[in-house]
C-alpha positions as a Markdown table, in Angstrom:
| # | Residue | x | y | z |
|---|---|---|---|---|
| 1 | Met | 44.2 | 128.8 | 153.9 |
| 2 | Leu | 41.0 | 130.7 | 154.7 |
| 3 | Leu | 40.4 | 128.4 | 157.6 |
| 4 | Arg | 43.8 | 129.2 | 159.1 |
| 5 | Ile | 43.2 | 132.9 | 158.7 |
| 6 | Ala | 39.7 | 132.7 | 160.3 |
| 7 | Arg | 41.1 | 130.5 | 163.1 |
| 8 | Asp | 43.9 | 133.0 | 163.9 |
| 9 | Met | 41.4 | 135.9 | 164.3 |
| 10 | Asp | 40.1 | 136.8 | 167.7 |
| 11 | His | 36.4 | 136.8 | 167.0 |
| 12 | Ser | 35.6 | 138.0 | 170.6 |
| 13 | Asp | 37.4 | 141.3 | 170.0 |
| 14 | Arg | 34.8 | 144.0 | 169.6 |
| 15 | Ser | 37.3 | 146.8 | 168.9 |
| 16 | His | 37.9 | 148.5 | 165.6 |
| 17 | Arg | 39.5 | 145.2 | 164.5 |
| 18 | Asn | 36.0 | 143.8 | 164.1 |
| 19 | Gly | 35.4 | 146.2 | 161.2 |
| 20 | Leu | 38.8 | 145.1 | 159.7 |
| 21 | Arg | 37.7 | 141.5 | 159.8 |
| 22 | Arg | 34.4 | 142.3 | 158.2 |
| 23 | Gly | 36.1 | 144.4 | 155.5 |
| 24 | Phe | 38.5 | 141.5 | 154.8 |
| 25 | Phe | 35.7 | 139.0 | 154.2 |
| 26 | Asn | 33.5 | 141.4 | 152.3 |
| 27 | Tyr | 36.4 | 142.2 | 149.9 |
| 28 | Leu | 37.2 | 138.5 | 149.6 |
| 29 | Glu | 33.5 | 137.9 | 148.7 |
| 30 | Ile | 33.8 | 140.5 | 145.9 |
| 31 | Leu | 37.0 | 138.9 | 144.6 |
| 32 | Leu | 35.4 | 135.5 | 144.5 |
| 33 | Gly | 32.4 | 136.9 | 142.7 |
| 34 | Val | 34.6 | 138.5 | 140.0 |
| 35 | Ala | 36.6 | 135.3 | 139.6 |
| 36 | Gly | 33.4 | 133.3 | 139.4 |
| 37 | Arg | 32.2 | 135.4 | 136.5 |
| 38 | Gln | 35.4 | 134.8 | 134.6 |
| 39 | Leu | 35.1 | 131.1 | 134.4 |
| 40 | Asn | 32.5 | 128.5 | 133.7 |
| 41 | Leu | 31.8 | 127.5 | 137.3 |
| 42 | Tyr | 29.8 | 124.4 | 136.4 |
| 43 | Arg | 32.6 | 123.0 | 134.2 |
| 44 | His | 35.2 | 123.9 | 136.8 |
| 45 | Val | 33.4 | 122.1 | 139.6 |
| 46 | Glu | 32.8 | 119.1 | 137.4 |
| 47 | Ala | 36.5 | 119.0 | 136.6 |
| 48 | Met | 37.4 | 119.1 | 140.3 |
| 49 | His | 35.0 | 116.2 | 141.0 |
| 50 | Gln | 36.5 | 114.2 | 138.2 |
| 51 | Leu | 40.0 | 114.9 | 139.5 |
| 52 | Gln | 38.9 | 113.7 | 143.0 |
| 53 | Arg | 37.3 | 110.5 | 141.5 |
| 54 | Ser | 40.5 | 109.8 | 139.7 |
| 55 | Arg | 42.6 | 110.2 | 142.8 |
| 56 | Asp | 40.2 | 108.0 | 144.7 |
| 57 | Leu | 40.5 | 105.3 | 142.0 |
| 58 | Met | 44.3 | 105.6 | 142.0 |
| 59 | Ala | 44.4 | 105.1 | 145.8 |
| 60 | Trp | 42.0 | 102.1 | 145.5 |
| 61 | Leu | 44.1 | 100.5 | 142.7 |
| 62 | Glu | 47.3 | 101.1 | 144.7 |
| 63 | Gly | 45.8 | 99.5 | 147.7 |
| 64 | Lys | 44.8 | 96.4 | 145.7 |
| 65 | Arg | 48.3 | 96.0 | 144.4 |
| 66 | Lys | 49.9 | 95.8 | 147.9 |
| 67 | Pro | 50.3 | 92.2 | 149.3 |
């Protein structure tokens, strides 16, 4: 979603909108910092890695099953 937001922005625009863009990303950085302090980031990242490994394994197993 953030990629889409950034892609839709006109980064060559040097008007007051440049400050709005900076403010948006600065505020987003603050929110991410707050969220990061409210969870065990190491455990969360490890859980995401395990989920991806499980999905990869499922895809591999499903591929082996097909004739």
